[in-house]
Structure formats: structure tokens, C-alpha cells
MARMI-946441 format. One line per 2 residues: their letters; for each residue x, y, z of N, C-alpha, C. Coordinates in steps of 0.1 Angstrom, whole numbers, plus 5000, padded with zeros to 4 digits. Example, Ala and Ser with C-alpha at 12.3 -4.5 7.8 and 13.67 -1.06 7.14 Angstrom:
BEGIN
as> 5132,4943,5078,5123,4955,5078,5132,4967,5078; 5128,4978,5071,5137,4989,5071,5129,5000,5079;
END
This chain:
BEGIN
mr> 1390,2825,5013,1376,2822,5020,1376,2821,5039; 1363,2825,5040,1365,2831,5058,1365,2817,5067;
ii> 1373,2814,5075,1374,2808,5080,1366,2806,5097; 1358,2795,5096,1347,2792,5109,1350,2785,5121;
kk> 1356,2792,5132,1361,2786,5141,1350,2786,5152; 1345,2774,5160,1336,2772,5172,1338,2781,5182;
hd> 1331,2781,5188,1328,2795,5200,1343,2793,5208; 1345,2783,5217,1357,2780,5225,1371,2784,5222;
er> 1368,2778,5209,1388,2783,5202,1386,2799,5197; 1377,2803,5191,1377,2817,5194,1378,2826,5202;
kn> 1372,2823,5212,1373,2829,5223,1390,2828,5229; 1390,2819,5229,1403,2810,5234,1418,2819,5227;
ei> 1415,2822,5213,1427,2828,5199,1423,2842,5207; 1409,2848,5210,1410,2861,5211,1422,2868,5228;
ld> 1414,2850,5240,1424,2854,5249,1440,2855,5250; 1444,2846,5240,1461,2840,5240,1467,2851,5233;
va> 1461,2863,5224,1462,2869,5214,1464,2877,5223; 1454,2884,5231,1455,2894,5241,1465,2893,5253;
ev> 1462,2884,5258,1479,2877,5270,1488,2881,5264; 1494,2877,5253,1508,2883,5244,1509,2897,5244;
lf> 1497,2904,5242,1497,2919,5239,1502,2925,5254; 1492,2923,5261,1493,2927,5275,1504,2930,5277;
gt> 1512,2916,5283,1527,2914,5288,1535,2924,5281; 1532,2921,5261,1546,2931,5255,1547,2942,5258;
kg> 1535,2950,5254,1528,2963,5249,1527,2968,5262; 1518,2964,5269,1515,2967,5286,1497,2970,5283;
ys> 1491,2962,5297,1477,2965,5292,1470,2981,5291; 1478,2991,5292,1468,3002,5293,1472,3009,5279;
kt> 1488,3001,5273,1483,3008,5256,1479,2997,5246; 1475,2988,5251,1472,2978,5241,1453,2980,5240;
ti> 1455,2984,5224,1437,2988,5220,1429,2977,5218; 1417,2976,5219,1407,2968,5210,1409,2963,5193;
nn> 1415,2976,5192,1423,2975,5173,1432,2967,5175; 1446,2967,5186,1457,2957,5183,1453,2942,5181;
il> 1442,2941,5192,1436,2928,5194,1434,2922,5182; 1422,2932,5174,1415,2927,5162,1425,2924,5151;
qm> 1436,2932,5149,1442,2933,5138,1449,2916,5144; 1456,2914,5151,1468,2905,5153,1458,2889,5149;
vg> 1446,2887,5158,1433,2876,5157,1432,2876,5140; 1429,2889,5134,1424,2889,5121,1404,2890,5124;
ia> 1402,2896,5129,1386,2899,5133,1383,2910,5131; 1366,2910,5131,1362,2922,5128,1359,2925,5140;
kg> 1351,2939,5143,1351,2945,5157,1338,2938,5166; 1329,2937,5153,1319,2926,5158,1316,2915,5163;
tf> 1330,2910,5159,1331,2893,5159,1340,2896,5176; 1344,2905,5177,1350,2902,5195,1342,2910,5199;
yy> 1330,2920,5203,1320,2925,5208,1310,2912,5208; 1307,2902,5200,1302,2890,5201,1305,2882,5213;
yf> 1320,2885,5216,1325,2870,5224,1332,2883,5241; 1335,2896,5237,1342,2900,5251,1335,2921,5249;
qs> 1328,2921,5262,1321,2935,5260,1334,2946,5260; 1342,2946,5268,1353,2952,5265,1363,2948,5266;
ke> 1379,2958,5265,1391,2956,5267,1394,2948,5285; 1382,2956,5289,1387,2948,5308,1383,2933,5312;
ev> 1371,2930,5302,1364,2920,5304,1376,2909,5298; 1382,2913,5293,1390,2903,5287,1402,2902,5294;
md> 1409,2911,5297,1415,2911,5311,1413,2906,5324; 1402,2905,5325,1395,2898,5334,1392,2884,5331;
ai> 1389,2877,5316,1390,2864,5315,1405,2858,5319; 1414,2866,5313,1429,2859,5312,1432,2855,5328;
vm> 1428,2864,5334,1432,2864,5345,1424,2850,5355; 1412,2849,5351,1402,2840,5357,1408,2823,5349;
rf> 1417,2828,5337,1417,2818,5332,1431,2812,5345; 1436,2816,5343,1451,2816,5353,1445,2807,5362;
ie> 1436,2816,5373,1433,2814,5387,1426,2795,5383; 1422,2795,5371,1412,2785,5374,1422,2767,5370;
gg> 1434,2775,5361,1444,2764,5360,1451,2761,5375; 1451,2770,5387,1458,2765,5395,1447,2763,5402;
vl> 1438,2765,5402,1427,2754,5411,1426,2739,5403; 1423,2735,5393,1425,2726,5385,1437,2718,5392;
aa> 1449,2722,5393,1459,2717,5397,1457,2710,5412; 1452,2722,5422,1449,2717,5430,1439,2705,5434;
ka> 1425,2708,5422,1419,2701,5429,1423,2682,5423; 1437,2680,5417,1441,2673,5412,1453,2664,5422;
ii> 1457,2676,5432,1462,2673,5443,1454,2664,5455; 1447,2673,5455,1439,2667,5467,1430,2652,5468;
sr> 1431,2649,5448,1424,2637,5452,1432,2626,5448; 1445,2625,5453,1455,2621,5456,1453,2612,5468;
sd> 1452,2598,5472,1453,2594,5485,1468,2590,5489; 1478,2593,5480,1488,2586,5487,1503,2601,5493;
lt> 1492,2609,5495,1497,2620,5500,1493,2622,5515; 1500,2631,5524,1497,2635,5534,1488,2647,5537;
ah> 1480,2654,5546,1478,2664,5544,1491,2672,5541; 1500,2676,5549,1514,2681,5548,1517,2681,5533;
ek> 1522,2674,5527,1526,2672,5515,1514,2674,5504; 1502,2675,5505,1493,2684,5496,1494,2696,5499;
mf> 1494,2702,5508,1496,2716,5512,1505,2722,5504; 1517,2715,5503,1534,2720,5496,1527,2718,5484;
qi> 1520,2710,5476,1522,2706,5466,1509,2720,5459; 1500,2721,5467,1488,2728,5460,1498,2743,5461;
lm> 1504,2745,5473,1513,2757,5471,1519,2762,5460; 1527,2750,5460,1540,2754,5451,1528,2753,5436;
aq> 1521,2748,5429,1510,2749,5418,1503,2762,5414; 1501,2772,5429,1496,2782,5423,1507,2794,5419;
kp> 1522,2790,5421,1536,2798,5416,1532,2798,5401; 1533,2809,5397,1538,2816,5381,1544,2802,5378;
ds> 1544,2799,5366,1548,2786,5356,1557,2792,5346; 1554,2804,5340,1554,2804,5327,1561,2820,5330;
er> 1568,2832,5318,1570,2842,5314,1559,2847,5310; 1549,2846,5312,1536,2851,5304,1528,2854,5315;
ke> 1525,2845,5331,1517,2845,5340,1527,2860,5347; 1541,2856,5345,1550,2870,5354,1542,2881,5348;
qm> 1543,2884,5331,1540,2895,5329,1523,2900,5335; 1511,2887,5335,1504,2892,5334,1502,2899,5349;
ie> 1507,2888,5357,1510,2898,5372,1515,2909,5378; 1523,2912,5370,1527,2924,5366,1523,2939,5362;
ql> 1516,2935,5350,1503,2940,5347,1493,2942,5356; 1487,2936,5365,1481,2937,5377,1485,2943,5388;
hq> 1498,2946,5391,1501,2954,5397,1503,2972,5395; 1499,2973,5380,1503,2988,5378,1485,2993,5387;
an> 1488,3001,5388,1479,3013,5392,1464,3018,5388; 1462,3015,5376,1453,3015,5370,1447,3002,5365;
na> 1453,2988,5371,1443,2979,5369,1441,2969,5388; 1441,2983,5398,1435,2980,5408,1427,2974,5414;
em> 1416,2979,5408,1402,2969,5411,1403,2950,5404; 1410,2951,5392,1408,2940,5388,1418,2931,5398;
hq> 1429,2937,5403,1440,2930,5409,1431,2926,5425; 1430,2934,5430,1413,2932,5437,1407,2921,5437;
ks> 1400,2914,5426,1394,2912,5426,1400,2896,5422; 1409,2898,5412,1417,2883,5412,1423,2876,5428;
lv> 1425,2886,5433,1430,2882,5449,1418,2874,5457; 1404,2883,5456,1393,2874,5459,1387,2863,5455;
et> 1392,2861,5441,1383,2848,5435,1395,2844,5442; 1411,2841,5440,1417,2833,5443,1414,2823,5458;
il> 1411,2833,5470,1409,2829,5481,1392,2823,5481; 1385,2825,5471,1373,2815,5469,1374,2810,5467;
ql> 1382,2801,5455,1385,2789,5450,1391,2783,5456; 1399,2786,5465,1409,2779,5471,1405,2772,5487;
tp> 1401,2786,5495,1391,2778,5506,1387,2766,5505; 1375,2761,5497,1371,2745,5500,1381,2737,5499;
il> 1392,2737,5486,1397,2732,5484,1411,2726,5496; 1413,2735,5501,1424,2738,5513,1416,2735,5526;
te> 1402,2735,5525,1399,2732,5540,1395,2717,5541; 1393,2710,5526,1402,2699,5526,1410,2694,5532;
vi> 1420,2696,5527,1434,2694,5530,1435,2693,5547; 1429,2705,5555,1431,2704,5570,1421,2691,5573;
eq> 1409,2693,5570,1403,2682,5572,1409,2667,5574; 1415,2665,5564,1428,2652,5562,1431,2658,5572;
gi> 1443,2667,5574,1450,2666,5583,1451,2662,5601; 1431,2670,5601,1431,2667,5615,1425,2651,5613;
ee> 1420,2646,5609,1422,2630,5606,1432,2621,5607; 1445,2629,5603,1459,2625,5605,1464,2627,5618;
ga> 1457,2634,5630,1467,2641,5638,1473,2648,5636; 1474,2658,5622,1489,2664,5619,1481,2680,5629;
ft> 1468,2684,5628,1459,2695,5629,1450,2694,5641; 1452,2701,5649,1432,2705,5658,1434,2717,5658;
td> 1420,2715,5648,1410,2730,5650,1395,2729,5647; 1385,2735,5655,1376,2733,5653,1370,2742,5645;
yp> 1374,2753,5638,1372,2757,5623,1382,2753,5612; 1382,2744,5604,1391,2742,5592,1383,2756,5586;
ee> 1375,2755,5581,1372,2768,5571,1376,2781,5571; 1370,2785,5585,1372,2798,5589,1388,2800,5592;
ti> 1395,2789,5596,1411,2790,5599,1416,2799,5583; 1412,2788,5573,1420,2787,5561,1418,2799,5554;
qf> 1407,2805,5560,1402,2818,5550,1409,2831,5554; 1415,2833,5569,1419,2839,5576,1434,2841,5573;
ll> 1438,2823,5571,1449,2824,5567,1449,2827,5548; 1445,2828,5545,1448,2833,5534,1440,2844,5525;
vs> 1434,2851,5534,1434,2866,5527,1445,2870,5536; 1451,2865,5547,1466,2878,5554,1476,2874,5546;
sq> 1482,2862,5538,1487,2853,5530,1482,2863,5520; 1475,2861,5513,1473,2871,5500,1479,2885,5497;
fl> 1472,2892,5510,1476,2908,5508,1489,2911,5513; 1490,2903,5528,1502,2905,5530,1517,2905,5520;
fd> 1516,2892,5515,1530,2892,5505,1528,2887,5489; 1518,2905,5486,1514,2907,5478,1527,2918,5475;
eg> 1537,2916,5462,1542,2928,5458,1538,2937,5460; 1526,2938,5447,1516,2945,5444,1508,2960,5452;
if> 1512,2952,5463,1506,2962,5477,1518,2966,5489; 1526,2957,5489,1534,2958,5498,1547,2959,5493;
qw> 1559,2964,5489,1574,2963,5488,1579,2960,5499; 1581,2946,5509,1589,2945,5514,1599,2947,5511;
ep> 1618,2948,5521,1627,2949,5521,1627,2929,5521; 1646,2925,5514,1641,2911,5515,1643,2906,5531;
he> 1648,2910,5543,1647,2911,5556,1631,2913,5562; 1624,2919,5559,1615,2923,5560,1602,2910,5559;
lm> 1603,2903,5549,1598,2899,5541,1599,2887,5550; 1611,2878,5550,1613,2867,5562,1610,2867,5571;
rk> 1609,2882,5581,1606,2882,5592,1590,2880,5595; 1581,2886,5582,1569,2883,5585,1571,2868,5579;
ae> 1573,2858,5572,1572,2850,5566,1570,2839,5578; 1587,2839,5588,1587,2834,5599,1573,2835,5610;
af> 1567,2849,5611,1556,2852,5613,1544,2845,5610; 1544,2846,5600,1530,2839,5594,1531,2825,5599;
ts> 1542,2814,5591,1545,2805,5595,1539,2797,5614; 1544,2807,5619,1542,2808,5635,1526,2808,5640;
im> 1521,2820,5633,1504,2819,5632,1503,2810,5626; 1506,2801,5617,1495,2793,5607,1495,2780,5619;
ek> 1506,2774,5622,1512,2763,5632,1503,2766,5643; 1502,2777,5650,1496,2779,5661,1479,2779,5660;
sl> 1471,2781,5645,1461,2782,5643,1456,2771,5645; 1463,2759,5634,1460,2749,5627,1460,2739,5639;
ga> 1469,2739,5650,1473,2733,5662,1483,2725,5659; 1494,2727,5648,1502,2720,5646,1515,2717,5650;
ap> 1524,2711,5650,1536,2710,5658,1541,2721,5652; 1550,2722,5660,1561,2741,5657,1572,2733,5648;
gs> 1576,2739,5640,1585,2735,5625,1577,2728,5615; 1565,2722,5616,1560,2711,5608,1552,2723,5594;
fs> 1553,2733,5594,1550,2743,5578,1560,2752,5579; 1574,2749,5579,1585,2754,5578,1591,2753,5563;
yi> 1580,2745,5550,1585,2744,5542,1580,2758,5535; 1565,2766,5539,1559,2778,5536,1573,2786,5529;
lg> 1583,2791,5545,1593,2798,5542,1601,2800,5527; 1601,2785,5522,1607,2786,5512,1598,2789,5497;
vi> 1586,2787,5503,1576,2789,5486,1575,2802,5490; 1576,2814,5499,1569,2825,5497,1585,2830,5500;
sk> 1597,2830,5503,1611,2834,5496,1612,2833,5482; 1606,2822,5476,1606,2822,5462,1597,2831,5460;
nd> 1586,2834,5461,1574,2839,5452,1565,2845,5459; 1566,2859,5459,1561,2873,5470,1543,2867,5472;
si> 1538,2862,5461,1524,2861,5462,1521,2842,5458; 1511,2838,5463,1511,2825,5453,1497,2827,5445;
t> 1493,2840,5440,1490,2845,5429,1492,2842,5418;
END
């Protein structure tokens, strides 16, 4: 008997299976037929949802980004947290929280996935900018930050951090990474008009995870 599944349920099933295959076999070695066999669907069904393997990978990456964004939105809605507390929790929420996400990030760092990797970084910046801008505006109201350009400042900081601390782009030695993290923290404090040392928690986030994506 043929099992009929709802659109979103079937689509997520394809993504779940592809995510496992990309993480275990590797993106380049996984074929559409591999995905079809594991899901148990015909090729026509696959192409009803996705036009290519690249589109599947793109959807998986977007799903991870959306998860981090939803967590960030939940954090900024809390009235019991200061701007600094929200900033810290949002950054921590962007860290890989599972082996599967770690595996997908590793696949994005492969040379043949450079375009997809770049797209994921850009999308992360675009999605997090309005959220972190709201945090900065709260910090201005609290007297923790002083800047006339909250949105533009956070964009510059996001772009620089996303690329500089991405281990798929740069392979820094531990001492180089920490030196750059210290410099970034200082630049962040000066750019936002924050008190010296108030962003020291950033050092811990960067040292544990080279990128917030």
C-alpha cells in the first residue's frame, strides 16, 4: 500500500535523509539515487520538491540558519535580560549544538562547496542583523552602548567576525586566533561605545567555536 505524506512532512524527510548522507558519505560522494533509496521514493517525487542535490544542501543550510534565528528571536523577546546578556545568549545559540550540524559545517568548508559556504555566511549576516540591531538599541537605552549607527555597526562587526573567524577560510594557529579575538573584542567595544572589558565574554565564545555559523 502506497503511503501518502503531507508536503512538508515529505520534504523534511528528504532533508533529514540527505543531511545524514552528506554528513557520513560526504556531499560530493552522495548521489540523488542514494537519497531516493533511503527515503524510498521515485525520482519524480524528489524533483517535485527539489531541482538538484545543490538545492537540497541549500535547504539544509537554511534550516540550520533558521533554527539559530528562531532561538535569537526568542532571546530578544525576553524582558528580563540586559543587552549584554541577550548578546551573549544569541552568540551561544548560533554555535553547533549537534554532531550533525558539525558535519554539515565541515561539508561547507570543502573547496567544491565554496559558493554554498559563502551564501550561508551572507544569509546568516542578513538574518541576524535586525535582531542584533535591536539588542544594540536596547543597550543604548540602558546606557551600555553609545553609537549613532547601531545597524551599520553591527553589520560591520558581523561581516568581519563571520569571515575572519571562519576556519574554512582561515586556518589560524591557536595563539593567532586568540590575538585576533582580543583585537576584535576591543574593536567591538570601541565601535559600540561600550566600557572596556564589557565584551570579554566574546573571547570565550570565539575560543570554543571559531565561527558563530
